[in-house]
C-alpha positions as CSV (number, residue, x, y, z in Angstrom):
1,M,59.8,36.1,-40.1
2,D,57.5,33.3,-41.0
3,E,54.3,34.1,-42.8
4,I,51.0,32.2,-42.4
5,Q,49.1,31.5,-45.6
6,S,45.4,31.6,-45.1
7,P,42.9,29.9,-47.4
8,S,41.3,32.0,-50.1
9,D,38.0,33.8,-49.3
10,E,36.3,31.8,-52.0
11,A,37.4,28.5,-50.4
12,A,36.5,29.7,-46.9
13,E,33.0,30.7,-47.9
14,S,32.1,27.7,-50.1
15,D,29.6,25.1,-49.0
16,L,31.0,21.7,-48.1
17,N,30.4,19.1,-50.8
18,L,30.5,15.5,-50.0
19,G,30.8,14.5,-53.7
20,D,34.6,14.7,-53.4
21,L,34.9,12.5,-50.3
22,N,36.4,9.1,-50.3
23,L,37.7,8.4,-46.7
24,G,35.1,5.9,-45.7
25,P,32.5,6.1,-42.9
26,T,33.2,8.1,-39.9
27,N,33.1,6.6,-36.4
28,L,30.3,8.6,-34.9
29,T,28.9,7.4,-31.6
30,S,26.4,10.2,-30.9
31,L,23.7,8.6,-32.9
32,D,20.0,8.6,-33.4
33,S,17.9,5.6,-32.1
34,G,15.0,5.5,-34.5
35,L,14.8,9.1,-33.5
36,Q,15.6,12.4,-35.1
37,D,19.0,13.9,-34.4
38,S,17.4,16.6,-32.2
39,D,16.2,13.9,-29.8
40,L,19.8,13.2,-28.9
41,E,20.9,16.8,-28.3
42,G,22.1,17.1,-24.7
43,D,21.5,13.4,-24.0
44,T,24.8,11.9,-24.8
45,L,28.4,12.4,-23.8
46,R,30.0,14.7,-26.3
47,E,33.5,14.0,-27.5
48,E,36.4,16.3,-26.5
49,C,39.0,16.9,-29.2
50,G,41.8,15.1,-30.9
51,V,45.3,16.2,-31.8
52,F,48.0,14.9,-34.2
53,G,51.5,16.1,-35.1
54,I,54.4,14.8,-37.3
55,F,57.9,16.1,-37.8
56,G,60.3,15.6,-40.7
57,H,58.1,13.7,-43.2
58,P,57.7,14.7,-46.9
59,D,53.9,13.8,-46.7
60,A,53.3,15.5,-43.4
61,A,49.9,17.1,-44.3
62,A,48.4,14.0,-45.9
63,I,49.5,11.8,-43.0
64,T,48.1,14.3,-40.6
65,A,44.7,14.3,-42.4
66,L,44.6,10.5,-42.2
67,G,45.5,10.6,-38.5
68,L,42.7,13.1,-37.9
69,H,40.3,10.9,-39.8
70,A,41.1,8.1,-37.3
71,L,40.4,10.6,-34.4
72,Q,37.2,11.9,-35.9
73,H,35.1,10.3,-33.1
74,R,36.7,12.8,-30.7
75,G,35.2,15.8,-32.4
76,Q,33.0,16.3,-35.5
77,E,32.4,20.0,-35.5
78,A,35.6,21.3,-37.1
79,A,39.1,20.2,-38.3
80,G,42.3,22.0,-39.1
81,I,45.9,21.5,-40.1
82,V,48.9,23.8,-40.0
83,S,52.1,22.8,-41.9
84,F,55.5,24.3,-42.2
85,D,57.7,24.1,-45.3
86,R,61.0,25.6,-43.8
87,G,60.0,29.0,-45.0
88,R,56.3,29.6,-44.4
89,F,53.4,28.2,-42.3
90,H,50.3,27.2,-44.1
91,S,46.9,26.8,-42.5
92,E,43.6,25.2,-43.5
93,R,40.8,25.3,-40.9
94,R,37.2,24.3,-41.6
95,L,33.9,23.6,-40.0
96,G,32.7,20.1,-40.5
97,L,34.3,16.6,-40.7
98,V,37.8,15.9,-41.7
99,G,36.7,14.3,-45.0
100,D,34.6,17.4,-45.9
101,T,37.9,19.3,-46.6
102,F,41.0,17.2,-46.2
103,S,40.2,14.4,-48.6
104,R,40.7,16.7,-51.5
105,R,44.1,16.8,-53.2
106,E,44.0,20.5,-53.8
107,V,43.6,21.1,-50.1
108,I,46.6,18.9,-49.2
109,D,48.6,20.7,-51.9
110,R,48.0,23.9,-50.1
111,L,49.7,22.5,-47.0
112,P,53.3,21.8,-48.2
113,G,56.1,21.0,-45.8
114,T,57.7,18.2,-43.8
115,S,56.0,19.0,-40.5
116,A,52.4,19.5,-39.5
117,V,50.0,19.6,-36.6
118,G,46.3,18.9,-36.8
119,H,43.2,19.1,-34.6
120,V,39.6,17.8,-34.6
121,R,37.2,19.8,-32.5
122,Y,34.2,19.5,-30.4
123,S,33.5,22.9,-28.8
124,T,33.6,22.5,-25.0
125,T,34.6,26.1,-24.7
126,G,33.8,28.8,-27.2
127,E,31.3,28.7,-30.0
128,T,31.7,26.6,-33.1
129,I,32.9,29.3,-35.4
130,L,35.8,29.4,-37.8
131,R,38.0,31.6,-35.6
132,N,37.8,29.0,-32.8
133,V,38.9,26.1,-35.1
134,Q,42.4,24.8,-34.2
135,P,45.3,24.6,-34.5
136,L,45.5,28.3,-33.5
137,F,48.4,30.2,-34.9
138,A,50.3,33.3,-33.7
139,E,53.4,35.2,-35.0
140,L,55.8,35.6,-32.0
141,N,59.1,37.5,-31.9
142,A,60.8,34.1,-32.4
143,G,58.6,33.1,-35.3
144,G,55.4,31.3,-35.9
145,F,53.7,29.1,-33.3
146,A,50.7,26.8,-33.9
147,V,49.0,24.9,-31.1
148,G,46.2,22.3,-30.9
149,H,44.7,21.4,-27.5
150,N,42.7,18.5,-26.2
151,G,41.2,19.2,-22.8
152,N,39.9,22.2,-20.9
153,L,41.6,24.7,-18.6
154,T,39.9,25.2,-15.3
155,N,41.5,28.6,-14.9
156,G,41.3,29.7,-18.5
157,L,38.6,32.4,-18.0
158,T,40.5,33.8,-15.1
159,L,43.8,34.0,-17.0
160,R,41.9,35.4,-20.0
161,R,40.5,38.2,-18.0
162,E,43.9,39.1,-16.6
163,L,45.5,39.0,-20.1
164,V,42.8,41.3,-21.5
165,R,43.2,43.7,-18.6
166,N,46.9,43.8,-19.4
167,G,46.3,44.7,-23.0
168,A,46.0,41.3,-24.8
169,M,43.6,41.3,-27.8
170,M,41.8,38.0,-28.1
171,Q,40.8,36.8,-31.5
172,S,38.9,33.6,-30.5
173,T,36.7,32.5,-27.6
174,T,38.5,29.3,-26.9
175,D,40.6,28.8,-23.8
176,T,43.5,27.5,-26.0
177,E,44.3,31.1,-27.0
178,V,45.3,31.8,-23.5
179,I,48.3,29.5,-24.0
180,L,49.4,31.5,-27.1
181,H,49.4,34.7,-25.1
182,L,51.2,33.3,-22.1
183,V,54.0,32.0,-24.4
184,A,54.1,35.4,-26.2
185,Q,54.4,37.3,-22.9
186,S,57.1,35.2,-21.4
187,K,60.5,36.9,-21.0
188,R,62.6,33.7,-21.2
189,N,65.2,33.5,-23.9
190,R,64.6,29.9,-25.2
191,F,61.3,29.1,-26.7
192,I,60.9,25.8,-24.8
193,D,61.4,27.8,-21.5
194,R,58.7,30.2,-22.6
195,F,56.4,27.2,-23.4
196,I,57.0,25.6,-20.0
197,E,56.5,28.9,-18.2
198,A,53.1,29.1,-19.9
199,L,52.3,25.5,-18.8
200,R,53.1,26.4,-15.2
201,A,50.4,29.1,-15.2
202,I,47.5,26.9,-16.5
203,E,45.4,24.4,-14.6
204,G,43.1,21.6,-15.7
205,A,43.4,19.0,-18.4
206,Y,45.5,19.3,-21.6
207,S,47.3,17.4,-24.2
208,L,49.0,19.8,-26.6
209,V,50.7,19.5,-29.9
210,S,52.6,22.6,-31.0
211,L,54.7,23.5,-34.1
212,T,57.3,26.2,-34.5
213,N,59.7,26.8,-37.4
214,K,62.1,24.5,-35.8
215,K,60.3,22.1,-33.4
216,L,57.4,19.8,-32.9
217,I,56.3,19.9,-29.2
218,G,54.0,17.7,-27.2
219,A,52.8,18.2,-23.7
220,R,50.6,16.4,-21.2
221,D,49.1,17.8,-18.0
222,P,50.7,16.7,-14.8
223,L,48.0,14.2,-13.9
224,G,47.7,12.8,-17.4
225,I,44.0,13.4,-17.5
226,R,44.0,13.6,-21.3
227,P,45.9,11.0,-23.4
228,L,48.8,11.5,-25.7
229,V,51.0,8.9,-27.4
230,L,54.3,8.9,-29.3
231,G,54.7,7.0,-32.5
232,E,57.2,6.7,-35.4
233,L,56.7,6.4,-39.1
234,D,59.7,6.1,-41.5
235,G,62.0,7.3,-38.7
236,C,59.8,10.5,-38.1
237,P,58.2,11.1,-34.7
238,I,54.4,11.4,-34.4
239,L,52.2,12.6,-31.6
240,A,48.5,11.6,-31.4
241,S,45.6,11.5,-29.0
242,E,45.1,7.7,-29.5
243,T,47.0,4.7,-30.9
244,C,44.2,4.2,-33.5
245,A,45.7,7.2,-35.3
246,L,49.0,5.4,-35.5
247,D,47.4,2.3,-36.8
248,I,45.7,4.0,-39.8
249,I,49.0,5.3,-41.2
250,G,51.0,2.2,-40.4
251,A,53.1,3.9,-37.7
252,K,54.8,2.1,-34.8
253,Y,53.6,2.8,-31.3
254,V,56.6,3.9,-29.2
255,R,55.2,4.8,-25.8
256,D,52.7,7.1,-24.0
257,V,53.8,10.6,-23.3
258,E,54.1,10.7,-19.6
259,P,51.9,12.8,-17.3
260,G,53.6,16.2,-16.9
261,E,56.1,15.5,-19.7
262,V,57.1,18.0,-22.4
263,I,58.7,16.3,-25.4
264,V,60.5,18.3,-28.1
265,F,61.5,17.1,-31.6
266,D,63.9,19.0,-33.8
267,E,66.7,18.2,-36.3
268,Q,69.0,17.2,-33.4
269,G,66.6,14.6,-32.2
270,A,64.2,14.3,-29.2
271,Q,64.5,16.0,-25.8
272,S,62.2,15.2,-22.8
273,H,61.5,17.8,-20.1
274,K,59.7,17.1,-16.9
275,P,59.1,20.5,-15.3
276,F,56.5,19.5,-12.8
277,P,56.8,17.7,-9.5
278,P,55.7,14.1,-10.0
279,K,52.2,13.2,-8.9
280,P,50.1,10.0,-9.0
281,P,48.5,9.9,-12.5
282,R,44.8,10.4,-12.7
283,P,43.8,9.6,-16.3
284,C,40.2,10.3,-17.3
285,I,38.0,7.2,-16.8
286,F,35.7,8.3,-19.6
287,E,38.5,7.5,-22.1
288,Y,37.7,3.9,-21.3
289,I,34.0,4.2,-20.9
290,Y,33.2,6.2,-24.0
291,F,35.7,8.6,-25.7
292,S,38.5,6.4,-27.0
293,R,37.9,4.2,-30.0
294,P,37.6,0.5,-29.0
295,D,40.7,-0.4,-31.0
296,S,42.9,2.0,-29.2
297,I,45.3,1.2,-26.4
298,V,45.1,3.7,-23.6
299,G,47.5,3.7,-20.7
300,G,48.6,0.2,-21.6
301,R,45.0,-1.2,-21.6
302,S,42.9,-2.3,-24.6
303,V,39.8,-0.1,-24.6
304,Y,37.8,-2.9,-26.1
305,E,38.8,-5.4,-23.4
306,V,38.1,-2.9,-20.7
307,R,34.6,-2.3,-22.0
308,K,34.0,-6.0,-22.2
309,A,35.2,-6.2,-18.6
310,F,32.7,-3.5,-17.6
311,G,29.9,-5.6,-19.1
312,A,31.1,-8.7,-17.3
313,Q,31.1,-6.9,-14.0
314,L,27.6,-5.6,-14.7
315,A,26.5,-9.2,-15.1
316,R,28.0,-10.1,-11.8
317,E,26.4,-7.2,-10.0
318,S,22.9,-6.9,-11.5
319,H,21.9,-9.8,-13.7
320,V,18.2,-10.7,-14.2
321,E,16.7,-13.6,-16.1
322,V,16.3,-12.6,-19.7
323,D,16.3,-14.2,-23.1
324,V,18.7,-11.9,-25.0
325,V,21.4,-9.2,-24.4
326,V,20.9,-6.2,-26.8
327,P,23.5,-3.4,-27.1
328,V,22.6,0.2,-27.8
329,P,24.8,0.7,-30.9
330,D,27.6,1.5,-31.1
331,S,28.6,2.6,-27.6
332,G,27.2,-0.3,-25.8
333,V,28.4,-3.1,-28.0
334,P,31.7,-4.2,-26.2
335,A,30.0,-4.1,-22.8
336,A,27.1,-6.1,-24.1
337,V,29.6,-8.7,-25.5
338,G,31.2,-9.0,-22.0
339,Y,27.8,-9.2,-20.3
340,S,26.7,-12.0,-22.7
341,Q,29.9,-13.9,-22.3
342,H,29.8,-13.8,-18.5
343,S,26.1,-14.5,-18.1
344,G,25.7,-17.0,-20.9
345,V,22.7,-15.1,-22.3
346,P,22.8,-14.9,-26.1
347,F,23.9,-11.6,-27.7
348,E,21.6,-10.2,-30.3
349,L,21.6,-7.1,-32.5
350,G,18.1,-6.0,-31.4
351,I,18.8,-2.5,-32.7
352,I,20.3,-2.0,-36.2
353,R,22.2,1.2,-36.8
354,N,22.2,2.9,-40.2
355,H,25.9,3.9,-40.6
356,Y,25.2,6.5,-43.3
357,V,26.0,9.8,-41.8
358,G,23.2,12.2,-42.6
359,R,24.7,15.2,-44.3
360,T,23.2,16.5,-47.4
361,F,25.5,17.9,-50.1
362,I,24.0,21.4,-49.8
363,Q,22.0,22.8,-46.9
364,P,20.9,26.3,-47.8
365,T,18.0,26.6,-45.4
366,Q,16.8,25.2,-42.1
367,S,13.7,23.6,-43.8
368,V,16.0,21.8,-46.3
369,R,18.3,20.6,-43.5
370,E,15.3,19.2,-41.7
371,L,14.4,17.2,-44.8
372,G,17.9,15.8,-45.2
373,V,19.0,12.3,-44.4
374,R,18.9,11.7,-40.6
375,M,20.9,9.1,-38.6
376,K,18.6,6.3,-37.5
377,H,18.5,3.3,-35.3
378,N,15.8,0.7,-36.1
379,A,14.4,-2.1,-33.9
380,N,15.2,-5.6,-35.2
381,R,11.8,-7.1,-34.5
382,A,12.9,-10.6,-35.4
383,A,15.5,-10.6,-32.5
384,I,13.4,-9.2,-29.7
385,E,9.7,-9.9,-30.3
386,G,8.2,-11.8,-27.5
387,K,11.4,-11.9,-25.6
388,R,12.8,-10.6,-22.3
389,I,15.7,-8.3,-23.2
390,I,18.4,-6.5,-21.4
391,L,19.6,-3.3,-23.0
392,I,23.3,-2.4,-22.4
393,D,24.6,1.1,-22.9
394,D,27.8,2.9,-21.8
395,S,26.3,5.7,-19.8
396,L,23.2,7.8,-19.0
397,V,23.0,11.6,-19.1
398,R,19.5,13.1,-19.3
399,G,17.7,9.9,-20.0
400,T,15.5,11.1,-22.9
401,T,17.2,8.9,-25.5
402,S,17.1,5.9,-23.2
403,K,13.4,6.5,-22.7
404,K,12.8,6.5,-26.4
405,I,14.9,3.4,-27.0
406,V,12.9,1.5,-24.3
407,R,9.7,2.5,-26.0
408,M,11.0,1.4,-29.4
409,M,11.8,-2.0,-27.9
410,R,8.3,-2.4,-26.5
411,D,6.7,-1.2,-29.7
412,A,8.7,-3.9,-31.5
413,G,7.2,-6.6,-29.2
414,A,9.7,-7.0,-26.4
415,R,8.0,-8.7,-23.4
416,E,10.3,-7.2,-20.8
417,V,12.9,-4.5,-21.2
418,H,15.7,-4.2,-18.6
419,F,18.3,-1.4,-18.8
420,R,21.9,-1.7,-17.7
421,L,24.6,1.0,-17.8
422,A,28.3,0.1,-18.0
423,S,29.3,3.0,-15.8
424,P,28.2,4.5,-12.5
425,P,25.5,7.2,-12.3
426,I,26.8,10.6,-13.5
427,I,25.9,13.0,-10.8
428,H,28.5,15.8,-11.2
429,P,29.5,18.1,-14.1
430,D,32.8,17.9,-15.8
431,Y,35.3,20.8,-16.3
432,Y,38.0,19.0,-18.2
433,G,36.6,18.8,-21.7
434,I,33.5,16.7,-21.5
435,D,30.4,18.6,-22.5
436,L,28.0,17.5,-19.8
437,P,25.0,19.5,-18.5
438,D,25.2,21.2,-15.2
439,R,24.1,19.1,-12.2
440,G,20.5,20.0,-12.6
441,G,20.5,18.5,-16.1
442,L,21.9,15.1,-15.1
443,L,19.1,12.6,-14.5
444,A,21.0,10.7,-11.8
445,A,21.8,13.8,-9.9
446,T,18.1,14.8,-9.5
447,H,16.4,11.4,-9.2
448,N,16.8,8.2,-7.3
449,L,17.1,4.8,-9.0
450,E,13.4,4.0,-8.9
451,E,12.4,7.4,-10.2
452,M,14.9,7.0,-13.1
453,R,13.6,3.5,-13.9
454,D,10.0,4.9,-14.0
455,I,11.1,7.9,-16.3
456,I,12.9,5.6,-18.7
457,G,10.1,3.1,-18.6
458,A,12.2,0.0,-18.1
459,D,11.2,-3.1,-16.0
460,S,14.5,-2.7,-14.1
461,L,17.5,-0.3,-14.1
462,A,21.0,-0.7,-12.8
463,F,24.4,0.9,-13.1
464,L,27.9,-0.4,-12.7
465,S,29.1,0.3,-9.2
466,I,32.2,2.5,-8.7
467,D,34.1,-0.3,-7.0
468,G,33.0,-2.6,-9.8
469,M,34.3,-0.2,-12.4
470,Y,37.7,-0.1,-10.7
471,R,37.7,-3.9,-10.4
472,A,37.1,-4.2,-14.2
473,M,40.1,-2.0,-14.6
474,G,42.2,-4.5,-12.7
475,E,42.2,-2.6,-9.4
476,P,40.9,-4.0,-6.0
477,G,38.4,-1.2,-5.8
478,R,38.4,2.6,-5.5
479,D,40.9,3.8,-2.9
480,P,39.4,7.1,-1.7
481,L,42.8,8.3,-0.5
482,N,44.5,7.5,-3.8
483,P,42.0,7.1,-6.7
484,K,43.7,5.9,-9.8
485,F,41.5,7.7,-12.3
486,A,39.7,11.1,-12.7
487,D,36.3,9.9,-11.7
488,H,34.8,13.2,-10.5
489,C,31.6,12.8,-12.6
490,F,30.7,9.9,-10.3
491,T,32.3,10.9,-7.1
492,G,32.5,14.8,-7.1
493,V,36.2,14.5,-6.2
494,Y,37.9,16.8,-8.8
495,P,41.6,16.2,-9.3
496,T,42.7,19.8,-9.9
497,H,41.7,23.3,-8.7
498,L,38.6,24.7,-10.3
499,T,39.6,28.3,-10.2
500,D,37.1,29.6,-12.7
501,H,34.2,28.0,-10.8
502,T,35.3,29.3,-7.3
503,Q,35.8,33.0,-8.3
504,H,33.3,35.5,-6.8
505,E,33.7,37.6,-9.9
506,P,31.2,36.5,-12.5
507,Q,32.8,34.4,-15.2
508,P,31.0,34.4,-18.5
509,R,31.2,31.3,-20.7
510,Q,32.8,33.5,-23.4
511,L,34.0,37.1,-23.4
512,S,33.7,38.0,-27.1
513,L,30.6,39.6,-28.3
514,L,31.5,39.5,-32.0
515,A,29.3,37.4,-34.2
516,E,30.7,36.5,-37.6
517,A,29.8,34.5,-40.6
518,S,31.9,31.3,-41.0
């Protein structure tokens, strides 16, 4: 049987040291705006997760680390890689950024083998503790099995409760572990049939990369809510959440993994399985609004060009006379470019972002952490003083950050401050991997437009319309009978069953009561 090699206790307990890093700046979009980091907590869309896998390459772990670095924007709380060297599985899972661990040669050397899967995490389910860091690994009767998951299961707690009642012993508090147990309990003979049987039991959003001692497996939920693409490097197949992860390693984009597809790579080649009845795809609209990197191609569309189109549509719908268009860095930049180009109003960097990511090399106490370098946005007074400005951002959650940014612009001398959002009002929570507040915590769900404008302190406030969002995507508008995207945060129309949220039996956010040092 395969053995999993865990990192040493000494390595697991050591503090992260940025002195060894040399992977360049990370692409963080949850940023401070002349504010402390705590000002942003709960007032921004939080990334989901990113997955990466490669089969048959001699530098599998190093390539996976680079791919994860390109996906860092999808999750900054933890990263992990599992590799296989034809005899043993090897695992490195750490809290922190990819570069905190996987830029060091000694770490990559501990991950030998020609196949690997990796994961960057933002904890939408389960705490941010080491036992929740993916890829998760289990020893099954057929050998080792590692899995990384982007998305969220809407029946994960219900399945977990049933599995525990039937004797399963859960080691993490993440819904991904449910998939491991479902595969383990299947009575099918072939591993791929066990895997598919597990997929038939789960609901919600998922893109999966999995590794066994013989196969690399990718899977996408039947509606294609979460993205997954197929690439090729030196004749070796690659699976990744976004095309930007292919670009960073010089890989060729082959195609998107289709909604509901299970694709398997082994020494005999590739096999595609489509075990679900076909449905009209419903990819998550937030991949275009916020989550994906602007240089990625998602569903055949350039994310950058779509965001510019959102901005241009905003200008059509809600333009006012101003002197300059100012983006809220970095999330609002492409939309502001589109707004400026359509309206003819000059684009100015009225807010300057400090790209240094504020992590001190050692953070032994809370007081020292509070004294560490913080991420900042600073007003560019020369670009905005005495001018009427229009601020462009991608979305609005609680509104606290927007309020502070408006105040910062006024303090820097702006004569008028108008605020525009390149997406519709968020009025419903998400259950597919976006960490949004409950409805009561969403500003647009509890206030009308004028109340929101007054709270933010802007001279005017407007959102992109839902039909306008669809038009910017190349559609005639939103067809309520056949919406082309998962747009439930704006409409309340959820594309799948929400089993965990319709059960009469109380469903705790996590079932484990164990607290552990990580």
